C-alpha positions in Angstrom: -30.9 -31.6 7.0 -28.4 -29.7 4.9 -26.4 -26.9 6.1 -25.3 -24.0 4.0 -21.7 -23.2 3.3 -19.9 -21.4 6.1 -19.5 -17.7 5.4 -16.0 -16.8 4.4 -14.3 -14.6 7.0 -12.4 -11.6 5.5 -10.5 -8.8 7.1 -12.1 -5.4 6.7 -10.6 -3.2 3.9 -9.0 -0.8 6.4 -7.2 -3.6 8.1 -5.9 -5.1 4.9 -4.7 -1.7 3.8 -2.9 -1.2 7.1 -1.1 -4.6 7.0 -0.2 -4.5 3.3 3.4 -3.5 2.4 4.0 -0.8 -0.3 5.6 -2.2 -3.4 8.6 0.1 -3.7 11.7 -1.1 -5.6 14.7 -1.8 -3.4 17.4 0.9 -3.4 20.6 -1.1 -3.1 22.7 2.0 -2.4 20.8 2.6 0.8 21.0 -1.1 1.7 24.8 -1.1 1.3 25.2 2.2 3.2 23.1 1.0 6.2 24.8 -2.4 6.4 28.3 -1.0 6.2 27.5 1.9 8.5 26.1 -0.1 11.3 28.3 -3.2 10.8 31.7 -1.5 10.5 31.8 -0.2 14.1 30.7 -3.6 15.4 33.6 -5.3 13.6 36.2 -2.7 14.7 35.0 -2.9 18.3 35.4 -6.7 18.4 38.9 -6.4 16.8 40.2 -3.7 19.1 38.2 -4.6 22.2 36.6 -1.2 22.4 33.1 -2.6 22.6 31.5 0.3 24.4 32.7 2.8 21.8 31.7 0.5 19.0 28.2 0.2 20.3 27.7 3.9 20.6 29.1 4.5 17.1 26.9 1.8 15.7 23.9 3.5 17.3 25.0 6.8 15.7 25.1 5.0 12.3 21.6 3.7 13.0 20.4 7.3 13.7 21.7 8.4 10.3 20.4 5.3 8.5 16.9 6.2 9.8 17.0 9.4 7.8 18.5 8.0 4.6 15.7 7.9 2.1 15.7 7.5 -1.6 15.7 10.8 -3.4 18.0 13.1 -5.4 21.6 13.0 -4.4 21.6 16.6 -3.0 18.3 16.0 -1.1 19.6 12.8 0.4 22.8 14.4 1.7 21.1 17.4 3.1 18.6 15.2 5.0 21.5 13.1 6.3 23.5 16.1 7.5 20.6 17.7 9.3 19.6 14.4 10.9 23.2 13.9 12.0 23.6 17.3 13.6 20.2 17.3 15.4 20.5 13.6 16.3 23.9 14.4 18.0 22.4 17.4 19.8 19.6 15.2 21.1 22.0 12.4 22.1 24.2 14.8 23.9 21.2 16.2 25.9 20.2 12.7 26.9 23.7 11.5 27.7 24.5 14.6 29.9 21.5 14.0 32.2 23.0 13.0 35.6 20.0 11.0 36.8 16.5 9.7 36.0 14.8 13.0 37.0 17.1 15.0 34.9 16.7 12.5 32.0 13.0 13.1 32.2 13.5 16.9 32.1 15.9 16.5 29.1 13.4 14.4 27.1 10.5 16.7 27.8 12.6 19.8 26.9 13.7 18.3 23.6 10.2 17.1 22.7 8.8 20.6 22.2 11.3 21.8 19.5 11.1 18.3 18.0 7.4 18.6 17.3 7.6 22.3 16.3 10.3 21.4 13.7 7.6 19.5 11.8 6.4 22.8 10.4 9.8 23.8 9.0 9.7 21.3 6.1 10.5 17.7 5.6 14.2 18.0 6.2 13.9 19.7 9.6 10.9 17.5 10.6 13.0 14.4 10.0 15.9 15.9 12.0 13.7 17.0 14.8 12.2 13.5 15.1 15.7 12.0 15.3 16.7 14.6 17.9 14.0 13.4 20.3 14.4 9.7 19.5 18.1 9.6 20.2 17.8 11.8 23.2 15.6 9.1 24.7 18.0 6.4 23.6 20.9 8.2 25.3 19.1 8.4 28.6 18.8 4.6 28.7 22.0 3.4 26.9 24.5 4.9 29.3 28.1 3.7 29.1 29.7 3.1 32.5 33.2 3.3 30.8 33.1 6.3 28.5 32.6 9.9 29.7 29.8 11.9 28.1 32.0 13.9 25.6 33.5 10.6 24.3 30.0 9.0 24.0 28.8 12.0 21.9 32.0 11.9 19.9 31.6 8.2 19.0 27.9 8.7 18.3 28.7 11.6 15.9 31.5 9.5 14.3 29.0 6.7 13.5 26.6 9.3 11.9 29.4 10.8 9.8 30.4 7.4 8.6 27.0 6.9 7.1 27.1 10.4 5.6 30.4 9.6 4.0 29.2 6.3 2.7 26.1 7.9 1.2 28.3 10.6 -0.4 30.4 7.9 -2.0 27.3 6.5 -3.8 27.3 9.5 -6.2 28.1 7.4 -9.3 25.1 5.2 -8.5 22.7 8.0 -7.4 19.1 7.3 -8.2 15.8 9.1 -8.0 12.9 9.1 -5.6 10.6 6.0 -5.9 7.6 8.3 -6.1 9.1 10.0 -9.2 9.9 6.7 -10.8 6.4 5.3 -10.0 4.6 8.2 -11.6 7.0 8.3 -14.6 6.3 4.6 -15.2 2.7 5.5 -15.9 3.7 7.4 -19.0 6.2 4.7 -20.0 3.4 2.2 -19.8 1.2 4.4 -22.0 3.9 4.5 -24.6 4.2 0.7 -24.4 0.4 0.4 -24.9 0.4 2.7 -27.9 3.3 0.8 -29.6 3.4 -2.5 -31.4 3.0 -5.7 -29.3 0.5 -7.4 -27.0 -2.1 -4.7 -26.3 -3.8 -6.8 -23.5 -0.5 -7.3 -21.6 0.4 -3.6 -22.1 -3.0 -2.6 -20.7 -2.4 -4.7 -17.6 1.0 -3.2 -17.2 -0.5 0.3 -17.3 -3.0 -0.8 -14.6 -0.2 -2.0 -12.4 1.7 1.2 -13.0 -1.3 3.3 -12.0 -1.9 1.2 -8.9 1.8 1.4 -7.9 2.0 5.1 -8.3 -1.1 5.6 -6.2 0.2 3.4 -3.4 3.6 5.0 -3.4 2.1 8.5 -3.3 -0.5 7.8 -0.7 1.2 5.2 1.5 5.0 5.7 1.1 6.3 5.3 4.7 9.7 6.9 4.2 8.6 10.1 2.6 6.7 12.9 4.2 4.3 15.2 2.5 6.2 17.9 0.6 6.0 20.2 -2.4 7.6 17.5 -4.6 5.0 15.0 -3.4 2.2 17.5 -4.1 3.7 18.1 -7.6 3.8 14.3 -8.3 0.2 13.9 -7.1 -0.8 16.7 -9.4 0.7 14.8 -12.3 -0.9 11.6 -11.2 -4.3 13.3 -11.0 -4.0 15.1 -14.4 -2.8 11.9 -16.0 -6.4 10.5 -16.0 -7.5 12.3 -19.2 -4.3 11.2 -20.9 -4.7 7.6 -19.8 -8.4 7.5 -20.9 -7.6 8.9 -24.3 -4.6 6.6 -24.7 -6.7 3.5 -23.9 -9.3 4.7 -26.4 -6.7 5.2 -29.1 -5.2 1.8 -28.5 -8.6 0.1 -28.5 -9.4 1.8 -31.8 -6.2 0.5 -33.3 -4.9 4.1 -34.1 -1.2 5.0 -34.2 -0.2 8.4 -32.6 2.2 10.5 -34.6 5.9 10.5 -33.5 5.6 14.0 -31.9 2.9 12.7 -29.5 5.0 9.7 -28.6 8.0 12.0 -28.1 6.0 14.2 -25.8 5.0 11.3 -23.6 8.6 10.0 -23.5 9.9 13.5 -22.5 7.1 13.8 -19.9 8.2 10.5 -18.4 11.9 11.6 -18.3 11.1 15.0 -16.7 8.9 13.4 -14.0 11.7 11.0 -13.3 14.4 13.6 -13.1 12.5 16.6 -11.9 13.3 18.7 -15.0 10.7 21.1 -16.5 9.1 19.7 -19.7 9.0 21.8 -22.8 5.6 23.2 -24.0 3.5 20.9 -26.2 1.1 22.2 -28.7 -1.7 19.8 -29.9 -1.5 18.9 -33.5 -4.2 18.7 -36.2 -5.8 15.3 -36.3 -8.6 13.7 -38.3 -9.4 11.5 -35.3 -11.1 13.0 -32.3 -9.4 10.4 -30.1 -5.9 11.5 -31.2 -6.9 15.1 -30.7 -8.1 14.3 -27.1 -4.8 12.6 -26.4 -2.8 15.6 -27.5 -5.1 17.9 -25.6 -4.6 15.9 -22.4 -0.8 15.9 -22.8 -0.8 19.7 -23.4 -2.9 20.4 -20.3 -0.8 18.2 -18.2 2.5 19.8 -19.4 1.1 23.3 -18.8 0.0 22.4 -15.3 3.4 20.8 -14.4 5.3 23.8 -15.9 3.2 26.2 -13.8 3.7 24.4 -10.5 7.5 24.1 -11.3 7.6 27.8 -11.9 6.1 28.5 -8.5 8.6 26.1 -6.8 11.6 27.5 -8.6 14.4 29.3 -6.7 13.5 32.9 -6.1 9.8 32.2 -6.1 7.9 33.3 -3.0 7.8 30.6 -0.3 5.3 29.9 2.4 6.6 31.0 5.7 6.7 28.2 8.3 3.5 28.6 10.5 2.7 27.1 13.8 -1.0 26.9 14.5 -3.2 25.4 17.1 -2.9 21.9 15.7 0.9 21.9 16.1 0.7 23.1 19.7 -1.9 20.4 20.4 0.5 17.8 18.9 3.3 19.2 21.2 1.0 19.0 24.2 0.1 15.4 23.4 3.8 14.5 23.1 4.6 16.2 26.4 1.8 14.4 28.2 2.6 11.0 26.8 6.3 11.3 27.5 5.7 12.6 31.0 3.5 9.6 31.7 6.0 7.2 30.2 9.0 8.6 32.2 6.8 8.9 35.3 5.6 5.4 35.1 9.1 4.1 34.8 10.2 6.1 37.9 7.3 5.0 40.0 7.3 1.4 39.0 11.1 1.1 39.3 11.3 -0.9 36.0 14.6 -1.7 34.5 15.6 0.4 31.4 12.2 2.0 31.1 13.5 4.4 28.4 12.0 1.9 26.0 8.5 3.1 27.1 9.4 6.7 26.2 11.1 5.5 23.0 7.8 3.8 21.9 5.9 7.0 22.6 8.4 9.2 20.6 8.3 6.9 17.6 4.5 6.4 17.5 3.7 10.1 18.0 6.2 11.3 15.4 4.4 14.2 13.6 3.4 14.0 9.9 3.5 10.2 10.0 -0.2 9.3 9.7 -2.7 7.5 11.8 -1.5 7.2 15.4 -3.8 4.2 16.0 -2.3 2.4 13.0 1.2 3.1 14.1 0.5 2.0 17.6 -0.9 -1.3 16.5 1.9 -1.9 14.0 4.5 -0.9 16.5 3.2 -3.4 19.0 3.0 -6.2 16.4 6.5 -5.3 15.0 8.0 -5.3 18.5 6.7 -8.7 19.2 8.2 -10.1 16.0 11.5 -8.2 16.6 11.9 -9.5 20.1 11.2 -13.0 19.1 13.8 -12.8 16.3 16.4 -11.3 18.7 15.5 -13.8 21.4 15.9 -16.8 19.1 19.3 -15.5 17.8 20.6 -14.9 21.3 19.4 -18.2 22.5 21.4 -20.0 19.8 24.4 -17.7 19.5 26.7 -16.1 22.1 27.4 -12.4 22.0 30.4 -11.5 19.8 31.5 -12.4 16.3 28.7 -14.8 15.5 26.1 -12.1 15.9 27.8 -9.6 13.6 26.5 -11.2 10.3 22.9 -11.0 11.6 23.4 -7.3 12.7 24.7 -6.5 9.3 21.9 -8.3 7.6 19.2 -6.6 9.7 20.9 -3.2 9.1 20.7 -3.9 5.3 17.0 -4.8 5.6 16.3 -1.5 7.5 16.0 0.8 4.4 13.7 -1.7 2.7 11.4 -1.9 5.7 11.5 1.8 6.3 10.1 2.4 2.8 7.5 -0.3 2.7 5.8 -0.8 6.0 6.0 0.6 9.5 5.2 -2.7 11.2 8.1 -4.4 9.3 10.3 -1.5 10.1 9.5 -1.8 13.8 10.3 -5.5 13.8 13.7 -4.9 12.0 14.8 -2.0 14.2 13.7 -3.7 17.4 15.7 -6.9 16.6 18.7 -4.8 15.5 18.8 -2.6 18.6 18.4 -5.5 20.9 21.3 -7.3 19.2 23.4 -4.2 19.4 22.6 -3.9 23.1 23.5 -7.5 23.8 27.1 -6.8 22.9 27.2 -4.4 25.9 24.6 -5.6 28.4 22.2 -8.4 29.3 19.1 -8.9 27.2 15.6 -8.9 28.8 13.0 -9.8 26.1 10.0 -9.9 28.4 10.8 -6.5 29.8 11.1 -5.0 26.3 7.7 -6.3 25.3 6.2 -5.0 28.5 7.8 -1.5 28.0 6.4 -1.4 24.4 2.9 -2.4 25.4 2.9 0.2 28.2 4.1 2.9 25.8 1.4 1.9 23.3 -1.3 2.0 26.0 -0.2 5.5 27.1 -0.5 6.8 23.6 -4.0 5.3 23.1 -5.3 6.4 26.5 -4.0 10.0 26.1 -5.1 10.1 22.5 -8.6 9.1 23.6 -8.6 11.7 26.4 -7.6 14.4 24.0 -10.2 13.4 21.4 -12.6 16.1 22.6 -9.9 18.7 22.2 -9.2 17.5 18.7 -12.8 17.6 17.6 -13.3 20.3 15.1 -14.8 20.9 11.7 -14.7 18.1 9.2 -12.1 18.3 6.4 -14.7 19.7 4.1 -15.6 22.4 6.6 -12.0 23.1 7.2 -11.5 23.6 3.5 -14.5 26.0 3.5 -13.0 28.0 6.4 -9.7 28.2 4.5 -11.4 29.3 1.3 -12.9 32.2 3.3 -9.6 33.2 4.8 -7.8 33.0 1.5 -10.5 35.2 -0.1 -10.0 37.8 2.6 -6.2 37.7 2.0 -6.6 37.9 -1.8 -8.9 40.9 -1.4 -6.4 42.7 0.8 -3.4 41.8 -1.4 -4.9 42.8 -4.8 -6.4 46.0 -3.4 -2.9 47.2 -2.4 -3.9 47.6 1.3 -0.8 47.5 3.6 -2.5 47.8 6.9 -3.0 44.4 8.5 -2.0 42.5 5.4 1.0 40.9 7.1 -1.0 39.7 10.1 -3.7 38.4 7.7 -1.1 36.5 5.7 0.4 34.9 8.8 -3.1 33.9 10.0 -4.0 32.4 6.6 -0.7 30.4 6.5 -1.3 29.1 10.0 -4.8 28.0 9.0 -3.5 26.2 6.0 -0.7 24.7 8.0 -3.3 23.3 10.5 -5.4 22.0 7.5 -2.3 20.4 6.0 -1.5 18.7 9.3 -4.9 17.2 9.5 -4.7 16.1 5.9 -1.3 14.4 6.6 -2.8 12.5 9.5 -5.9 11.4 7.6 -3.9 10.3 4.5 -2.3 7.5 6.5 -5.5 6.6 8.4 -7.0 3.5 6.7 -10.6 4.6 7.4 -10.2 8.2 6.2 -7.5 8.1 3.5 -10.0 8.2 0.7 -11.5 11.4 1.9 -8.1 13.0 2.5 -6.8 11.9 -0.9 -9.9 13.6 -2.6 -9.2 16.9 -0.8 -5.4 16.9 -1.1 -5.2 18.6 -4.5 -7.7 21.2 -3.4 -5.7 22.1 -0.4 -2.5 22.3 -2.5 -4.2 24.7 -4.9 -5.4 26.9 -2.0 -1.7 27.1 -0.9 -0.7 28.1 -4.5 -3.5 30.8 -4.6 -2.0 32.4 -1.4 1.5 32.1 -2.9 0.3 33.8 -6.1 -1.5 36.6 -4.1 1.7 37.1 -2.1 3.8 37.4 -5.3 1.4 40.0 -6.7 1.6 42.0 -3.4 5.4 41.8 -3.4 5.6 43.1 -6.9 3.7 46.1 -5.6 2.0 46.7 -8.9 -0.9 49.0 -9.5 -4.0 48.0 -7.5 -6.8 46.5 -9.6 -9.9 46.8 -7.5 -12.2 45.5 -10.1 -10.2 42.3 -10.5 -9.9 41.9 -6.8 -13.7 42.2 -6.4 -14.3 39.7 -9.2 -11.9 37.1 -7.8 -13.0 37.5 -4.2 -16.7 37.3 -5.3 -15.9 34.0 -7.1 -14.1 32.6 -4.0 -16.9 33.5 -1.7 -19.5 32.0 -4.0 -17.4 28.8 -3.9 -17.4 29.0 -0.1 -21.2 29.3 0.0 -21.6 26.4 -2.3 -19.3 24.2 -0.3 -21.1 25.0 3.0 -24.6 24.7 1.5 -24.3 21.6 -0.7 -22.6 18.5 0.8 -22.6 17.0 -2.7 -20.0 19.5 -4.1 -17.1 17.3 -5.2 -13.5 18.2 -4.3 -12.6 18.0 -8.0 -15.2 20.6 -9.0 -13.9 23.0 -6.3 -10.3 22.3 -7.3 -11.1 23.2 -10.9 -12.6 26.5 -10.0 -9.7 27.3 -7.6 -7.3 26.3 -10.4 -8.9 28.9 -12.7 -8.6 31.6 -10.0 -4.9 30.6 -9.4 -4.1 30.8 -13.2 -5.7 34.3 -13.3 -3.6 35.4 -10.4 -0.4 33.9 -11.7 -0.6 35.1 -15.2 -2.0 38.6 -14.6 
């Protein structure tokens, strides 16, 4: 009797996506800054004998290194400075707590502004997260030798060391990996349209498209922002250009120099953030070359328009705190209260690690809580095993310093590529730092992490009913209706109630954006979220354009208001009545409404 072949076991797609690192190039300036920033205090502490001060300064350097992401030089320094200031405030609040109960009060008090700061933009969201993280760290890593003011001073000194080292990288400053990844798409198109191996060039273009998609959707070290929205717009609008270029290459046609120059300039502007010059399609005998020119022109126009709206002096969306944000704050409070309370009741040693796990996993704007919880647990296991092995083989002191420096240098790479890898690196690094000052208990750290992860999952499940609301599609439909009301009031020149309506609309869009950010990093829902992302971004631009029209206080155009509002309400009815309405079709209609508002 013959038996059939055994079925091949494969991990489900969502699991493979969750475990796969993002292919982002290594930023060696960040590697050098993190290694020198964390390692220098360790070396000086061993040389001078001031081990306690060195450990606190090294932890401060670690705080700043968490916030050092690849980007423009100005953005990078602003992010570091804000993280340093807020991280020092959080550390001071935790270090000043005289006992466990007051430590619990300090952590809970800091958690609320930490979550609310996620609505003030990426820079403040990052700083707020560090404020809470290092408030928790300070409640557990108390120095029996240094008074509180000195602890805060050494912590701040470590942060400022990293800021100074990052400032010194000005000659080697680079650009954000997302910008480079999207720009590489146009560089690959140029390569495909030039002389050489067309098959290899086509494969290179495919890799560039896949990489830009992964970086935009799964980049771990970059939160959603207007820059990311703009890059996603370029990535989306590049599809007609890619299709036309592939057809041109397959037909063996050679684009004229002005077309190639436009592609090269587009790649440069995407990489640097500059505004590309206008491009007018030329006259061509070939329909394929004409389609390529038309795609480039439409992409350039779209990029110029969104750059105009994001230019200095353009109306900005006011930070809005909606129901979703308050729910996130409530969830953080409950989980931290349970974490701190469990440690007090159980009498566990150094139970701040439980609260630290909760603070890191529930960080706002960071994607799927379930995925982060699983990856945090797996990363902690790996990190503890690495630290355990090193400490079993080597005594605390000079022999551990090279490994601390090496792990610190690995931190920026892990931060950009994968949350599980980042958890492993930071766990091993923190445990090695602590070993210079106190005894190491690996089993206790594993237990604390698992307890923190269990708290997050249990509370998240308990609050699931409170989170249940309309689907992302229905949420977009509700937002379209609110935006239509606001556009109607703004274009009609009505002052009464317009400010309140604007605030309500911005809050609704903020809640929608928050849900989008969570779903984008959720392996089972990221496809749906990615499809709706451009539509939500266009809705935000429609509100911005309507606000700009109202601010200019021009003559009211009731006929135009009625026409645009009628179109938006028709879109709303279609969206609610027909589940087959594609996000791209809705986005195209909203784009037309936005262009009408912006150019009138």
